[in-house]
Z-matrix of the N, CA and C atoms (Angstrom, degrees):
N
C 1 1.460
C 2 1.498 1 107.77
N 3 1.343 2 115.59 1 137.58
C 4 1.469 3 121.89 2 175.33
C 5 1.511 4 112.49 3 -127.92
N 6 1.283 5 114.31 4 148.28
C 7 1.433 6 123.48 5 170.75
C 8 1.499 7 106.29 6 -111.74
N 9 1.330 8 116.43 7 145.16
C 10 1.476 9 123.73 8 174.59
C 11 1.496 10 109.40 9 -108.59
N 12 1.337 11 117.80 10 129.78
C 13 1.445 12 123.83 11 171.26
C 14 1.502 13 104.67 12 -114.35
N 15 1.339 14 115.67 13 120.08
C 16 1.424 15 121.64 14 -168.07
C 17 1.492 16 111.44 15 -149.52
N 18 1.306 17 119.88 16 161.58
C 19 1.436 18 125.55 17 175.28
C 20 1.503 19 107.22 18 -58.87
N 21 1.324 20 119.21 19 142.14
C 22 1.419 21 122.26 20 178.57
C 23 1.535 22 111.79 21 -60.35
N 24 1.305 23 116.82 22 -30.74
C 25 1.474 24 119.58 23 178.69
C 26 1.514 25 112.64 24 -64.19
N 27 1.314 26 119.17 25 -10.52
C 28 1.483 27 121.11 26 -179.76
C 29 1.532 28 111.58 27 -92.92
N 30 1.270 29 120.59 28 8.79
C 31 1.485 30 120.87 29 -174.93
C 32 1.520 31 112.17 30 -58.58
N 33 1.328 32 117.33 31 -30.64
C 34 1.496 33 120.99 32 -179.75
C 35 1.569 34 110.15 33 -75.75
N 36 1.323 35 117.67 34 -9.78
C 37 1.479 36 119.88 35 -179.16
C 38 1.475 37 114.28 36 -100.31
N 39 1.312 38 115.94 37 3.95
C 40 1.520 39 119.55 38 179.04
C 41 1.530 40 108.68 39 -64.32
N 42 1.362 41 115.27 40 139.05
C 43 1.473 42 117.43 41 178.28
C 44 1.522 43 112.03 42 -64.46
N 45 1.302 44 116.05 43 153.35
C 46 1.501 45 118.27 44 176.86
C 47 1.505 46 110.48 45 -54.22
N 48 1.257 47 118.87 46 139.89
C 49 1.441 48 123.64 47 178.65
C 50 1.525 49 115.21 48 90.90
N 51 1.350 50 115.57 49 -4.16
C 52 1.488 51 120.25 50 177.12
C 53 1.557 52 108.92 51 -69.00
N 54 1.338 53 113.83 52 148.60
C 55 1.457 54 117.99 53 175.63
C 56 1.518 55 108.61 54 -121.91
N 57 1.307 56 117.38 55 124.73
C 58 1.429 57 120.03 56 177.75
C 59 1.561 58 107.48 57 -71.61
N 60 1.298 59 115.35 58 124.02
C 61 1.481 60 120.70 59 179.23
C 62 1.512 61 109.26 60 -92.94
N 63 1.320 62 116.28 61 -45.53
C 64 1.466 63 119.86 62 -179.77
C 65 1.536 64 107.31 63 -143.66
N 66 1.297 65 114.82 64 120.93
C 67 1.446 66 122.04 65 177.77
C 68 1.512 67 114.90 66 -139.14
N 69 1.363 68 112.51 67 11.98
C 70 1.456 69 116.67 68 179.01
C 71 1.515 70 113.00 69 -83.30
N 72 1.274 71 115.82 70 -162.72
C 73 1.442 72 122.12 71 -177.31
C 74 1.566 73 110.76 72 -63.58
N 75 1.296 74 114.23 73 151.57
C 76 1.484 75 121.72 74 -175.40
C 77 1.516 76 109.83 75 -131.37
N 78 1.330 77 116.53 76 132.77
C 79 1.476 78 119.46 77 176.71
C 80 1.499 79 108.05 78 -122.75
N 81 1.303 80 116.94 79 123.63
C 82 1.490 81 122.96 80 -176.84
C 83 1.550 82 107.64 81 -86.70
N 84 1.332 83 114.00 82 133.34
C 85 1.461 84 120.75 83 178.94
C 86 1.538 85 111.54 84 -103.69
N 87 1.268 86 118.25 85 -13.48
C 88 1.466 87 122.38 86 -177.19
C 89 1.524 88 106.66 87 -131.96
N 90 1.313 89 117.60 88 -137.80
C 91 1.468 90 119.72 89 176.02
C 92 1.503 91 109.55 90 -63.71
N 93 1.302 92 118.79 91 142.84
C 94 1.460 93 120.43 92 176.84
C 95 1.547 94 112.00 93 -69.88
N 96 1.279 95 117.50 94 152.00
C 97 1.441 96 121.76 95 170.54
C 98 1.488 97 107.96 96 -68.19
N 99 1.313 98 118.87 97 140.64
C 100 1.454 99 122.37 98 -172.49
C 101 1.536 100 109.78 99 -68.40
N 102 1.340 101 117.30 100 -21.58
C 103 1.452 102 119.73 101 -177.99
C 104 1.536 103 112.11 102 -107.51
N 105 1.330 104 116.96 103 21.71
C 106 1.446 105 120.62 104 174.66
C 107 1.558 106 109.32 105 77.38
N 108 1.244 107 114.42 106 -155.82
C 109 1.482 108 120.28 107 -178.65
C 110 1.497 109 111.25 108 -63.05
N 111 1.306 110 118.98 109 128.85
C 112 1.469 111 118.27 110 -178.41
C 113 1.545 112 112.39 111 -93.41
N 114 1.280 113 113.46 112 169.16
C 115 1.464 114 126.03 113 172.26
C 116 1.535 115 104.32 114 -117.89
N 117 1.290 116 118.35 115 137.96
C 118 1.486 117 120.08 116 176.31
C 119 1.549 118 106.98 117 -119.21
N 120 1.306 119 114.02 118 127.84
C 121 1.478 120 119.15 119 -178.78
C 122 1.531 121 109.07 120 -129.85
N 123 1.340 122 117.12 121 144.70
C 124 1.455 123 124.12 122 172.06
C 125 1.529 124 105.33 123 -85.97
N 126 1.343 125 116.71 124 116.35
C 127 1.484 126 120.40 125 -179.69
C 128 1.559 127 109.35 126 -80.43
N 129 1.343 128 113.27 127 146.95
C 130 1.472 129 115.34 128 173.46
C 131 1.504 130 110.88 129 -64.48
N 132 1.296 131 116.35 130 152.55
C 133 1.455 132 119.76 131 -176.29
C 134 1.531 133 113.82 132 -60.43
N 135 1.330 134 116.77 133 -26.29
C 136 1.480 135 120.74 134 178.59
C 137 1.504 136 115.34 135 -94.81
N 138 1.319 137 115.92 136 18.32
C 139 1.493 138 121.94 137 -178.19
C 140 1.539 139 109.58 138 -62.13
N 141 1.297 140 117.74 139 133.33
C 142 1.449 141 123.22 140 175.59
C 143 1.535 142 108.51 141 -89.33
N 144 1.315 143 117.15 142 100.43
C 145 1.444 144 119.93 143 -176.73
C 146 1.523 145 113.54 144 -66.98
N 147 1.359 146 117.36 145 -28.19
C 148 1.451 147 121.75 146 176.29
C 149 1.542 148 110.82 147 -64.57
N 150 1.319 149 113.96 148 -44.02
C 151 1.465 150 119.50 149 -178.26
C 152 1.552 151 108.56 150 -70.35
N 153 1.331 152 117.09 151 -36.92
C 154 1.505 153 120.27 152 176.25
C 155 1.520 154 108.86 153 -63.67
N 156 1.308 155 118.10 154 -43.28
C 157 1.458 156 123.22 155 178.11
C 158 1.491 157 110.90 156 -55.22
N 159 1.332 158 117.00 157 -47.64
C 160 1.442 159 122.09 158 -179.56
C 161 1.518 160 112.74 159 -61.51
N 162 1.351 161 115.29 160 -43.69
C 163 1.481 162 121.15 161 -179.58
C 164 1.486 163 109.78 162 -66.12
N 165 1.332 164 120.25 163 -44.61
C 166 1.462 165 121.89 164 -177.81
C 167 1.539 166 108.94 165 -65.03
N 168 1.334 167 115.86 166 -46.50
C 169 1.477 168 118.64 167 -179.31
C 170 1.495 169 112.06 168 -59.64
N 171 1.397 170 117.29 169 -44.79
C 172 1.435 171 120.04 170 -178.50
C 173 1.532 172 111.94 171 -62.69
N 174 1.327 173 116.78 172 -31.88
C 175 1.437 174 122.68 173 -177.32
C 176 1.551 175 110.84 174 -87.35
N 177 1.304 176 117.82 175 -2.74
C 178 1.470 177 120.33 176 -179.57
C 179 1.511 178 112.65 177 70.23
N 180 1.313 179 117.36 178 25.49
C 181 1.488 180 121.33 179 -177.99
C 182 1.565 181 107.68 180 -95.67
N 183 1.287 182 115.34 181 163.24
C 184 1.429 183 123.16 182 178.11
C 185 1.545 184 109.33 183 -114.39
N 186 1.384 185 114.09 184 144.42
C 187 1.418 186 114.79 185 176.62
C 188 1.554 187 111.09 186 175.64
N 189 1.329 188 114.13 187 166.13
C 190 1.488 189 120.87 188 177.83
C 191 1.505 190 106.87 189 -149.94
N 192 1.313 191 115.62 190 157.73
C 193 1.481 192 121.20 191 175.08
C 194 1.523 193 106.35 192 -107.51
N 195 1.295 194 117.49 193 151.51
C 196 1.446 195 122.79 194 177.93
C 197 1.519 196 111.60 195 -143.23
N 198 1.323 197 115.39 196 137.92
C 199 1.444 198 120.56 197 178.54
C 200 1.495 199 110.97 198 -58.70
N 201 1.332 200 117.84 199 132.85
C 202 1.464 201 121.33 200 176.20
C 203 1.508 202 111.05 201 -102.22
N 204 1.289 203 113.53 202 166.44
C 205 1.483 204 120.68 203 176.83
C 206 1.482 205 116.04 204 -119.50
N 207 1.358 206 116.16 205 -14.28
C 208 1.453 207 118.59 206 -178.27
C 209 1.551 208 108.27 207 -151.58
N 210 1.304 209 114.62 208 155.47
C 211 1.477 210 120.73 209 176.12
C 212 1.523 211 109.77 210 -79.53
N 213 1.319 212 115.98 211 151.80
C 214 1.461 213 119.16 212 175.31
C 215 1.497 214 111.40 213 -64.75
N 216 1.342 215 115.20 214 147.46
C 217 1.490 216 122.85 215 178.36
C 218 1.504 217 108.06 216 -109.50
N 219 1.375 218 113.14 217 -146.59
C 220 1.422 219 119.41 218 -173.87
C 221 1.558 220 114.76 219 -96.22
N 222 1.309 221 116.76 220 5.20
C 223 1.475 222 120.56 221 -177.73
C 224 1.567 223 110.94 222 -63.76
N 225 1.326 224 112.55 223 156.96
C 226 1.463 225 118.15 224 178.13
C 227 1.500 226 115.76 225 -117.85
N 228 1.349 227 114.38 226 0.37
C 229 1.492 228 121.37 227 -178.55
C 230 1.538 229 108.36 228 -124.13
N 231 1.284 230 115.81 229 136.85
C 232 1.509 231 119.73 230 -177.73
C 233 1.527 232 107.00 231 -134.07
N 234 1.347 233 114.33 232 148.23
C 235 1.442 234 123.47 233 167.89
C 236 1.522 235 106.46 234 -111.38
N 237 1.277 236 115.52 235 124.49
C 238 1.479 237 121.56 236 175.86
C 239 1.490 238 108.23 237 -115.93
N 240 1.316 239 114.67 238 121.67
C 241 1.469 240 122.71 239 178.01
C 242 1.498 241 112.88 240 -123.06
N 243 1.290 242 117.70 241 137.34
C 244 1.421 243 124.78 242 174.73
C 245 1.530 244 111.70 243 -130.41
N 246 1.363 245 116.94 244 131.77
C 247 1.434 246 119.14 245 -173.20
C 248 1.496 247 113.30 246 -131.05
N 249 1.296 248 115.65 247 139.77
C 250 1.457 249 121.36 248 162.93
C 251 1.519 250 105.14 249 -101.13
N 252 1.329 251 115.10 250 122.96
C 253 1.465 252 120.40 251 -172.11
C 254 1.546 253 110.60 252 -79.74
N 255 1.339 254 114.19 253 126.10
C 256 1.509 255 120.74 254 174.28
C 257 1.504 256 112.26 255 -99.26
N 258 1.360 257 115.68 256 -37.25
C 259 1.427 258 123.22 257 -174.34
C 260 1.508 259 110.68 258 -139.86
N 261 1.313 260 118.86 259 78.16
C 262 1.482 261 121.88 260 -176.43
C 263 1.537 262 113.46 261 -56.75
N 264 1.308 263 119.21 262 -36.40
C 265 1.502 264 121.02 263 177.27
C 266 1.531 265 109.49 264 -68.29
N 267 1.305 266 119.20 265 -45.34
C 268 1.452 267 120.71 266 178.69
C 269 1.528 268 114.56 267 -64.96
N 270 1.314 269 114.61 268 -21.34
C 271 1.508 270 123.13 269 -178.27
C 272 1.549 271 107.98 270 -77.79
N 273 1.315 272 120.52 271 -25.12
C 274 1.483 273 122.27 272 -171.87
C 275 1.513 274 113.33 273 -57.12
N 276 1.328 275 120.63 274 -40.10
C 277 1.504 276 116.98 275 177.41
C 278 1.520 277 113.14 276 -63.26
N 279 1.352 278 117.43 277 -33.14
C 280 1.484 279 120.86 278 173.47
C 281 1.466 280 110.60 279 -61.76
N 282 1.353 281 115.89 280 -52.07
C 283 1.494 282 120.90 281 -176.45
C 284 1.515 283 110.97 282 -59.19
N 285 1.329 284 116.53 283 -35.10
C 286 1.479 285 120.23 284 -179.01
C 287 1.527 286 113.50 285 -72.28
N 288 1.297 287 116.35 286 -34.99
C 289 1.491 288 121.38 287 -171.43
C 290 1.543 289 114.38 288 -94.44
N 291 1.347 290 115.77 289 -27.16
C 292 1.449 291 116.34 290 -171.07
C 293 1.522 292 115.81 291 -67.51
N 294 1.362 293 121.26 292 -28.77
C 295 1.448 294 118.87 293 179.69
C 296 1.574 295 112.53 294 -58.18
N 297 1.280 296 116.37 295 -40.78
C 298 1.490 297 118.34 296 -179.81
C 299 1.476 298 112.43 297 -63.57
N 300 1.364 299 118.68 298 -39.98
C 301 1.452 300 120.67 299 177.36
C 302 1.500 301 112.84 300 -67.54
N 303 1.351 302 116.37 301 -42.26
C 304 1.451 303 119.61 302 175.64
C 305 1.524 304 111.76 303 -58.07
N 306 1.304 305 116.82 304 -45.90
C 307 1.436 306 121.80 305 -179.41
C 308 1.509 307 113.34 306 -65.84
N 309 1.356 308 116.37 307 -33.77
C 310 1.476 309 118.85 308 177.81
C 311 1.490 310 113.67 309 -65.61
N 312 1.326 311 118.28 310 -16.90
C 313 1.472 312 122.93 311 176.51
C 314 1.534 313 109.38 312 -104.94
N 315 1.310 314 118.34 313 16.01
C 316 1.443 315 121.57 314 177.22
C 317 1.524 316 112.47 315 75.69
N 318 1.286 317 119.80 316 11.83
C 319 1.431 318 121.79 317 178.68
C 320 1.471 319 112.71 318 -84.05
N 321 1.364 320 113.68 319 158.36
C 322 1.461 321 119.04 320 178.62
C 323 1.524 322 108.85 321 -143.67
N 324 1.298 323 117.66 322 144.39
C 325 1.428 324 122.37 323 -178.78
C 326 1.530 325 112.90 324 -80.28
N 327 1.314 326 116.78 325 126.53
C 328 1.432 327 121.13 326 168.58
C 329 1.511 328 110.75 327 -94.00
N 330 1.342 329 116.08 328 -35.16
C 331 1.456 330 124.58 329 175.99
C 332 1.497 331 105.52 330 -135.84
N 333 1.335 332 115.24 331 136.45
C 334 1.427 333 120.56 332 176.81
C 335 1.509 334 111.12 333 -149.90
N 336 1.394 335 114.86 334 86.85
C 337 1.439 336 118.45 335 176.12
C 338 1.516 337 117.53 336 73.02
N 339 1.292 338 117.50 337 18.13
C 340 1.472 339 119.59 338 176.41
C 341 1.494 340 112.41 339 -69.14
N 342 1.316 341 117.39 340 167.70
C 343 1.485 342 122.52 341 179.11
C 344 1.517 343 112.05 342 -58.54
N 345 1.334 344 116.58 343 130.04
C 346 1.432 345 121.45 344 -179.65
C 347 1.569 346 108.33 345 -99.49
N 348 1.300 347 115.85 346 131.66
C 349 1.487 348 123.82 347 176.93
C 350 1.526 349 107.97 348 -106.54
N 351 1.330 350 118.02 349 109.82
C 352 1.496 351 119.25 350 173.61
C 353 1.481 352 110.12 351 -61.44
N 354 1.324 353 120.00 352 136.74
C 355 1.438 354 122.20 353 174.80
C 356 1.542 355 111.67 354 -118.56
N 357 1.303 356 117.09 355 -49.09
C 358 1.455 357 119.71 356 -178.95
C 359 1.517 358 109.80 357 -161.31
N 360 1.329 359 117.05 358 147.79
C 361 1.475 360 119.30 359 175.52
C 362 1.522 361 111.37 360 102.18
N 363 1.322 362 114.29 361 175.33
C 364 1.463 363 123.26 362 -173.50
C 365 1.497 364 114.57 363 -87.46
N 366 1.352 365 116.94 364 -38.32
C 367 1.496 366 118.31 365 -174.54
C 368 1.538 367 108.87 366 -96.07
N 369 1.304 368 113.94 367 117.50
C 370 1.452 369 122.32 368 174.86
C 371 1.520 370 107.33 369 -130.64
N 372 1.355 371 116.77 370 106.16
C 373 1.457 372 117.13 371 -178.84
C 374 1.528 373 113.46 372 -69.49
N 375 1.276 374 114.73 373 155.60
C 376 1.485 375 119.46 374 174.91
C 377 1.522 376 111.63 375 -82.82
N 378 1.287 377 116.36 376 -26.72
C 379 1.452 378 123.00 377 -179.35
C 380 1.494 379 110.25 378 -136.30
N 381 1.326 380 119.46 379 131.72
C 382 1.440 381 123.91 380 -179.97
C 383 1.514 382 109.43 381 -125.74
N 384 1.331 383 117.00 382 142.57
C 385 1.480 384 123.18 383 174.11
C 386 1.505 385 106.13 384 -132.45
N 387 1.319 386 112.97 385 137.51
C 388 1.478 387 122.54 386 173.98
C 389 1.526 388 105.07 387 -134.57
N 390 1.377 389 113.95 388 114.55
C 391 1.442 390 118.76 389 176.73
C 392 1.524 391 109.63 390 -115.97
N 393 1.327 392 114.34 391 148.17
C 394 1.472 393 121.15 392 -178.15
C 395 1.490 394 107.28 393 -111.62
N 396 1.385 395 115.34 394 135.51
C 397 1.465 396 122.45 395 178.42
C 398 1.562 397 106.91 396 -124.17
N 399 1.302 398 113.86 397 167.03
C 400 1.480 399 116.74 398 179.20
C 401 1.522 400 110.68 399 -59.92
N 402 1.348 401 117.35 400 -36.45
C 403 1.439 402 120.12 401 -177.96
C 404 1.556 403 107.66 402 -160.47
N 405 1.334 404 115.74 403 168.06
C 406 1.500 405 117.68 404 -178.84
C 407 1.545 406 113.76 405 -62.73
N 408 1.345 407 117.75 406 -31.13
C 409 1.442 408 119.13 407 177.69
C 410 1.508 409 112.57 408 -63.38
N 411 1.359 410 117.31 409 -36.41
C 412 1.478 411 119.79 410 178.05
C 413 1.522 412 110.79 411 -70.74
N 414 1.354 413 115.72 412 -37.37
C 415 1.467 414 118.48 413 175.17
C 416 1.556 415 111.07 414 -60.13
N 417 1.315 416 115.14 415 -40.01
C 418 1.440 417 120.17 416 178.61
C 419 1.534 418 110.33 417 -65.90
N 420 1.368 419 116.67 418 -44.79
C 421 1.427 420 120.42 419 179.39
C 422 1.552 421 111.51 420 -58.15
N 423 1.325 422 117.22 421 -38.83
C 424 1.433 423 120.54 422 175.65
C 425 1.543 424 111.07 423 -60.91
N 426 1.351 425 115.30 424 -53.47
C 427 1.472 426 120.63 425 -173.82
C 428 1.550 427 111.89 426 -61.41
N 429 1.298 428 115.17 427 -36.07
C 430 1.480 429 120.47 428 -176.13
C 431 1.528 430 112.85 429 -94.27
N 432 1.349 431 118.68 430 5.37
C 433 1.442 432 120.65 431 -172.28
C 434 1.579 433 110.05 432 -76.47
N 435 1.355 434 112.18 433 155.91
C 436 1.469 435 118.82 434 172.13
C 437 1.500 436 112.08 435 -62.94
N 438 1.327 437 117.42 436 -31.07
C 439 1.481 438 121.15 437 -179.97
C 440 1.489 439 111.48 438 -67.41
N 441 1.334 440 117.53 439 -35.35
C 442 1.475 441 121.69 440 -178.60
C 443 1.512 442 114.10 441 -84.85
N 444 1.351 443 117.21 442 -23.08
C 445 1.462 444 121.46 443 -173.42
C 446 1.545 445 113.80 444 -52.21
N 447 1.342 446 120.02 445 -48.21
C 448 1.503 447 116.47 446 178.31
C 449 1.490 448 114.32 447 -64.46
N 450 1.323 449 116.75 448 -30.88
C 451 1.454 450 121.63 449 -179.49
C 452 1.520 451 109.60 450 -73.81
N 453 1.304 452 117.20 451 -38.28
C 454 1.488 453 119.76 452 177.37
C 455 1.527 454 110.71 453 -59.98
N 456 1.321 455 113.59 454 -39.53
C 457 1.505 456 116.62 455 179.18
C 458 1.509 457 110.52 456 -61.54
N 459 1.350 458 117.23 457 -42.17
C 460 1.515 459 120.28 458 178.18
C 461 1.523 460 108.55 459 -63.44
N 462 1.324 461 120.47 460 -44.28
C 463 1.410 462 124.00 461 -177.61
C 464 1.495 463 112.92 462 -58.67
N 465 1.356 464 114.57 463 -46.67
C 466 1.436 465 123.00 464 -176.09
C 467 1.521 466 110.72 465 -70.14
N 468 1.375 467 116.84 466 -29.63
C 469 1.460 468 119.46 467 177.98
C 470 1.472 469 113.80 468 -79.57
N 471 1.353 470 119.39 469 -23.08
C 472 1.456 471 122.71 470 -173.19
C 473 1.521 472 113.94 471 -107.34
N 474 1.302 473 116.35 472 -6.00
C 475 1.498 474 118.65 473 -178.30
C 476 1.516 475 110.71 474 -138.76
N 477 1.299 476 114.08 475 164.47
C 478 1.447 477 120.17 476 164.08
C 479 1.519 478 102.61 477 -95.71
N 480 1.272 479 117.61 478 105.06
C 481 1.460 480 121.36 479 -164.22
C 482 1.560 481 111.87 480 -107.06
N 483 1.323 482 114.16 481 145.30
C 484 1.424 483 122.60 482 167.50
C 485 1.491 484 106.58 483 -131.45
N 486 1.356 485 117.29 484 134.82
C 487 1.426 486 121.39 485 -178.55
C 488 1.536 487 108.57 486 -152.25
N 489 1.329 488 112.30 487 140.37
C 490 1.453 489 116.66 488 177.69
C 491 1.521 490 109.28 489 -147.47
N 492 1.304 491 115.59 490 163.35
C 493 1.472 492 124.26 491 173.59
C 494 1.512 493 106.55 492 -106.32
N 495 1.334 494 115.38 493 136.11
C 496 1.450 495 121.60 494 -173.04
C 497 1.512 496 108.37 495 -134.12
N 498 1.351 497 114.77 496 144.72
C 499 1.422 498 120.98 497 175.60
C 500 1.513 499 109.01 498 -91.39
N 501 1.339 500 114.57 499 148.08
C 502 1.523 501 117.52 500 175.06
C 503 1.516 502 108.38 501 -57.32
N 504 1.319 503 116.21 502 -45.73
C 505 1.462 504 123.61 503 179.26
C 506 1.471 505 108.75 504 -151.00
N 507 1.334 506 118.86 505 157.85
C 508 1.435 507 122.04 506 174.93
C 509 1.458 508 114.53 507 72.51
N 510 1.303 509 116.08 508 -157.46
C 511 1.464 510 122.33 509 -170.50
C 512 1.513 511 111.62 510 -91.45
N 513 1.333 512 116.69 511 170.95
C 514 1.447 513 124.71 512 173.43
C 515 1.515 514 109.41 513 -101.36
N 516 1.300 515 116.91 514 150.91
C 517 1.485 516 119.52 515 177.01
C 518 1.551 517 110.55 516 -64.07
N 519 1.329 518 116.40 517 150.18
C 520 1.488 519 120.47 518 179.60
C 521 1.535 520 112.18 519 -55.64
N 522 1.309 521 120.45 520 -32.68
C 523 1.460 522 121.12 521 -179.89
C 524 1.490 523 111.39 522 -63.04
N 525 1.359 524 118.27 523 -33.99
C 526 1.474 525 120.66 524 178.11
C 527 1.490 526 110.43 525 -67.95
N 528 1.319 527 118.25 526 -42.91
C 529 1.499 528 122.39 527 176.83
C 530 1.483 529 109.99 528 -60.28
N 531 1.325 530 117.25 529 -47.47
C 532 1.479 531 120.51 530 -176.66
C 533 1.539 532 110.27 531 -62.54
N 534 1.315 533 117.43 532 -42.11
C 535 1.469 534 120.90 533 179.02
C 536 1.534 535 109.95 534 -65.75
N 537 1.311 536 118.18 535 -40.66
C 538 1.458 537 121.95 536 -179.61
C 539 1.577 538 108.95 537 -62.30
N 540 1.303 539 117.24 538 -42.91
C 541 1.471 540 121.05 539 177.58
C 542 1.518 541 109.47 540 -60.44
N 543 1.347 542 114.82 541 -43.19
C 544 1.461 543 118.25 542 -177.58
C 545 1.510 544 112.07 543 -67.19
N 546 1.325 545 119.57 544 -45.55
C 547 1.420 546 124.42 545 179.00
C 548 1.522 547 112.23 546 -65.74
N 549 1.303 548 117.10 547 -41.53
C 550 1.446 549 118.11 548 -173.20
C 551 1.539 550 111.50 549 -76.38
N 552 1.340 551 115.53 550 -12.85
C 553 1.484 552 118.04 551 178.22
C 554 1.554 553 111.92 552 -93.65
N 555 1.317 554 116.12 553 -3.23
C 556 1.486 555 120.59 554 -178.14
C 557 1.509 556 109.08 555 -78.34
């Protein structure tokens, strides 16, 4: 199973049978994605990644595919993280501890560190995480929690990180935007 993270402008290039998982508003909490607000789609199992790469490149779009571990559910809030690893050994305590904190907020991993396939564009993370939450407010509560704070410090020290909260569809609550402005200005 693969998920596609791509520029929103590429929505017309999705292979037949793709399902948009999250295409709503996106708020970046760390470095911005080089291609702006992303679209996340579950690719059909028979998707031809080579053909998709050609289509995205020809259209000047950015994107990558990543192996998933679970199907999307009914949540409406997502956390999308992309990392360039600077210190894989130093990152291990984060990777070991974060699942319990995600679960304590009702989150679940759709993607967690699966193989990334570059398709088009300049930014291709080495590690991608996509977590689903009941709603964007719960995703925000997880990211800003006291339980996550020491883990966030590890992640930011050991990676070149990009992370944002995304709505399945439509807009994000004002509190998410306010928090994103606060975190991105630190």
